[in-house]
C-alpha positions in Angstrom: -32.9 178.8 28.9 -29.4 177.2 29.1 -26.7 179.0 27.1 -24.6 177.0 24.7 -20.8 177.6 25.1 -18.6 177.0 22.1 -15.7 179.5 22.4 -13.9 180.1 25.7 -11.6 183.0 26.7 -9.1 182.7 29.5 -7.7 185.6 31.5 -5.1 185.0 34.1 -3.3 186.7 37.0 0.1 186.9 35.3 2.1 187.4 38.6 0.9 184.2 40.3 3.5 181.4 40.3 0.8 178.7 39.8 -0.9 180.5 36.8 0.8 178.5 34.0 -0.2 175.1 35.4 -3.7 176.2 36.2 -4.3 177.7 32.7 -2.8 174.6 31.0 -5.1 172.3 32.9 -8.2 174.4 32.2 -7.4 174.8 28.6 -6.8 171.1 28.1 -10.1 170.3 29.8 -11.9 172.8 27.5 -10.2 171.4 24.4 -11.2 167.9 25.3 -14.8 169.2 25.5 -14.4 170.3 21.9 -14.4 174.0 22.8 -12.4 176.7 21.0 -10.0 178.4 23.5 -8.3 181.8 23.4 -5.9 183.1 25.9 -5.9 186.8 26.8 -3.0 188.5 25.0 -1.9 190.5 28.0 -1.7 187.3 30.1 0.2 185.5 27.3 2.8 188.2 27.2 3.7 187.6 30.8 3.5 183.8 31.0 5.0 182.9 27.6 3.8 180.6 24.8 1.9 177.6 26.1 0.4 176.6 22.7 -2.9 178.6 22.9 -4.3 181.0 20.4 -4.2 184.6 21.8 -6.5 187.5 21.4 -6.8 191.1 22.7 -9.4 191.8 25.4 -11.8 193.4 23.0 -11.6 190.4 20.6 -12.3 188.1 23.6 -15.4 190.0 24.3 -16.7 189.9 20.7 -15.7 186.3 19.9 -16.2 184.3 23.1 -19.3 182.9 24.7 -17.7 182.6 28.2 -14.7 184.0 30.0 -12.8 182.0 32.6 -10.8 184.2 34.9 -8.0 182.5 36.7 -6.6 184.4 39.7 -8.5 186.3 42.4 -11.0 189.0 42.9 -8.6 191.7 41.5 -8.3 189.8 38.2 -12.1 189.5 38.1 -12.4 193.3 38.6 -10.1 193.9 35.8 -11.9 191.6 33.5 -15.3 193.0 34.4 -14.2 196.6 33.7 -12.8 195.8 30.3 -15.5 193.4 29.1 -18.6 194.9 30.6 -19.9 196.4 27.3 -20.0 192.9 25.8 -22.2 191.4 28.6 -20.3 188.1 28.3 -20.6 185.8 31.4 -17.6 185.3 33.6 -16.5 182.4 35.8 -13.8 182.9 38.5 -11.2 180.3 39.4 -9.5 181.4 42.6 -5.8 180.6 43.0 -5.5 182.1 46.4 -7.9 182.4 49.3 -11.7 182.1 48.8 -12.9 185.1 46.9 -16.2 187.0 46.8 -16.1 187.0 42.9 -13.7 184.2 42.0 -15.3 181.4 44.1 -14.2 178.1 42.5 -11.1 176.5 43.8 -8.5 174.9 41.4 -9.0 171.5 42.9 -12.7 171.4 41.9 -12.4 173.5 38.7 -12.9 170.7 36.2 -15.9 169.3 38.0 -17.5 172.7 38.4 -16.7 173.6 34.8 -18.3 170.4 33.5 -21.4 171.2 35.5 -21.6 174.7 34.0 -21.0 173.3 30.4 -23.8 170.9 31.1 -26.1 173.8 31.9 -26.1 173.3 35.6 -25.3 176.8 36.9 -26.8 179.9 38.4 -26.6 183.4 36.8 -26.0 186.4 38.9 -26.0 190.0 37.6 -23.9 192.8 39.2 -24.3 196.5 38.5 -21.3 198.6 37.5 -20.7 202.3 38.0 -19.9 204.8 35.3 -17.8 207.9 36.4 -17.1 211.0 34.5 -15.0 214.0 35.6 -16.2 217.5 34.5 -13.8 220.5 34.4 -15.2 223.9 33.2 -18.2 222.2 31.8 -16.3 219.6 29.7 -15.7 215.9 30.3 -12.0 215.3 30.8 -12.0 211.6 31.8 -14.4 208.6 32.1 -14.2 205.2 33.7 -16.2 202.3 35.1 -16.0 200.3 38.2 -17.5 197.1 39.6 -16.6 197.8 43.2 -16.3 201.5 43.8 -15.5 205.0 42.5 -13.5 206.9 45.1 -12.7 210.6 45.4 -9.4 210.7 47.4 -7.2 213.4 48.8 -4.0 214.1 46.8 -1.5 215.2 49.5 -0.9 212.7 52.2 -1.1 215.2 55.1 -4.1 217.2 54.0 -7.9 216.6 53.9 -10.1 217.6 51.0 -13.4 219.5 51.2 -16.2 218.1 49.0 -19.8 218.9 48.2 -22.1 216.0 47.5 -25.4 216.0 45.6 -27.8 213.2 44.9 -30.2 213.8 42.0 -29.2 217.5 42.1 -30.3 217.7 45.8 -27.5 219.0 48.1 -26.5 216.4 50.7 -23.5 217.8 52.6 -20.2 219.5 52.6 -17.5 217.9 54.7 -13.8 217.6 55.1 -12.3 214.2 55.0 -9.7 211.9 53.3 -12.3 211.3 50.6 -15.6 209.6 49.7 -16.4 206.1 48.5 -19.3 205.4 46.2 -19.8 201.7 46.2 -22.0 199.1 44.5 -23.3 196.1 46.5 -20.3 194.2 45.1 -18.0 196.7 46.5 -19.7 196.9 49.9 -17.4 194.1 51.1 -14.3 195.9 49.9 -13.0 199.4 50.7 -16.4 200.7 51.8 -16.6 198.0 54.5 -13.3 199.1 56.0 -14.8 202.7 56.1 -17.7 201.5 58.2 -20.2 200.9 55.4 -22.9 198.2 55.5 -22.7 194.9 53.6 -25.3 195.0 50.9 -26.7 191.8 49.3 -25.6 191.8 45.6 -29.1 191.7 44.2 -30.3 194.8 46.1 -30.9 197.9 44.0 -28.8 200.2 46.2 -25.5 202.1 46.3 -23.6 203.3 49.4 -21.8 206.6 49.9 -19.1 206.2 52.6 -16.9 209.1 53.9 -13.3 208.2 54.5 -12.1 209.4 57.9 -14.4 212.4 58.1 -13.4 215.3 60.3 -17.0 215.5 61.7 -17.9 212.3 63.5 -21.6 212.8 62.7 -20.9 212.0 59.0 -22.1 208.5 58.3 -22.5 206.2 55.3 -25.7 206.7 53.3 -27.5 204.0 51.3 -29.4 205.3 48.3 -31.3 203.9 45.3 -29.2 202.5 42.6 -30.7 204.7 39.9 -29.6 207.9 41.7 -27.2 210.3 40.0 -24.4 211.4 42.3 -22.2 214.4 42.0 -19.2 215.0 44.1 -17.2 218.2 43.6 -14.1 219.7 45.2 -15.5 222.6 47.1 -14.5 226.1 46.0 -13.9 226.8 49.7 -11.3 224.1 49.9 -7.5 224.4 49.2 -6.3 221.0 48.2 -6.7 219.0 45.0 -7.7 215.3 44.9 -7.9 212.3 42.6 -10.4 209.7 41.4 -9.9 206.0 41.3 -12.1 203.2 39.8 -11.7 199.9 41.6 -8.4 201.2 43.0 -7.0 202.3 39.6 -6.2 206.0 39.0 -8.6 207.7 36.7 -7.6 211.4 36.9 -6.5 214.1 39.3 -9.0 216.7 40.5 -8.6 220.5 40.7 -10.7 222.8 42.9 -14.2 223.0 41.3 -14.0 219.8 39.4 -17.1 217.6 39.5 -17.3 213.8 39.6 -20.5 212.4 38.2 -21.4 208.8 39.1 -24.3 206.6 38.1 -25.0 203.0 37.4 -24.2 201.7 33.9 -26.8 200.4 31.5 -25.0 197.0 31.2 -24.5 194.5 34.0 -21.8 192.0 34.7 -23.0 188.4 34.4 -21.3 185.9 36.9 -21.9 182.2 36.5 -21.8 180.1 39.7 -22.1 176.3 40.2 -25.5 175.2 41.5 -25.9 175.7 45.2 -23.8 178.9 45.3 -24.2 180.4 48.8 -23.3 184.1 49.2 -23.7 184.0 52.9 -21.4 181.0 53.2 -18.7 183.0 51.5 -19.3 185.9 53.9 -18.9 183.6 56.9 -15.7 182.2 55.5 -14.2 185.5 54.5 -15.2 187.5 57.6 -14.7 184.6 60.0 -18.3 184.9 61.4 -19.3 182.6 64.2 -15.8 181.4 64.9 -14.8 180.6 68.5 -11.9 182.6 69.8 
């Protein structure tokens, strides 16, 4: 069943030099289509007054039927983390290079938006991760991520020692620069650079990827998406660490702290124009089949 869109929220990459022009064009198009438009308050604070009503991120989630994200994949990640609880669909207009998440170019934005408003679109759901840090039996921090939750070392010149459990079953102890727990969405991000596999977005799987492990036999592991993961700083180690969600600092880790990771109950809804081809994006982004 086609969803009717009446109220549109716009979130933009505030540092991009072309953001004002792009938002003005998109908002004018939406207003000509008799849609109510709100600009993200944080975006507005950076680009100035362009004549649009503004709203905080939570208000966008509760009031809008659709969010248009203008920027790149980083802006999409930010929008997904802050709006995931509202299950509001997102569209990505990419101002830079072709993105995995923001996949509509500005030159075709109006045509693609018109198609979507006419009900000609594909819906794709992406899982998110919930992370909580336990210290002495108490939760001290929580966060969510669309790409990955990463346990990193703290000091530049030292490895950390971690214990990993999946569904309370011990997996391994190893010394490394850290461990990436990635969704299929994040499998083409940091996890890929660590040697992890590319996972098709609809697959019910997660990937655990060690970062520069001291033992070369440590390899990425693909597991079921409903698995509960626990990564703790081993009591036999000497160095503290930190946790990031999609590259944003969540909290520092002390020896004995535990990071609990599982998929969230809510999923991100992405809208794509008809004919969206994930593998075409892979070929373009990763330069597959190009002649030297």
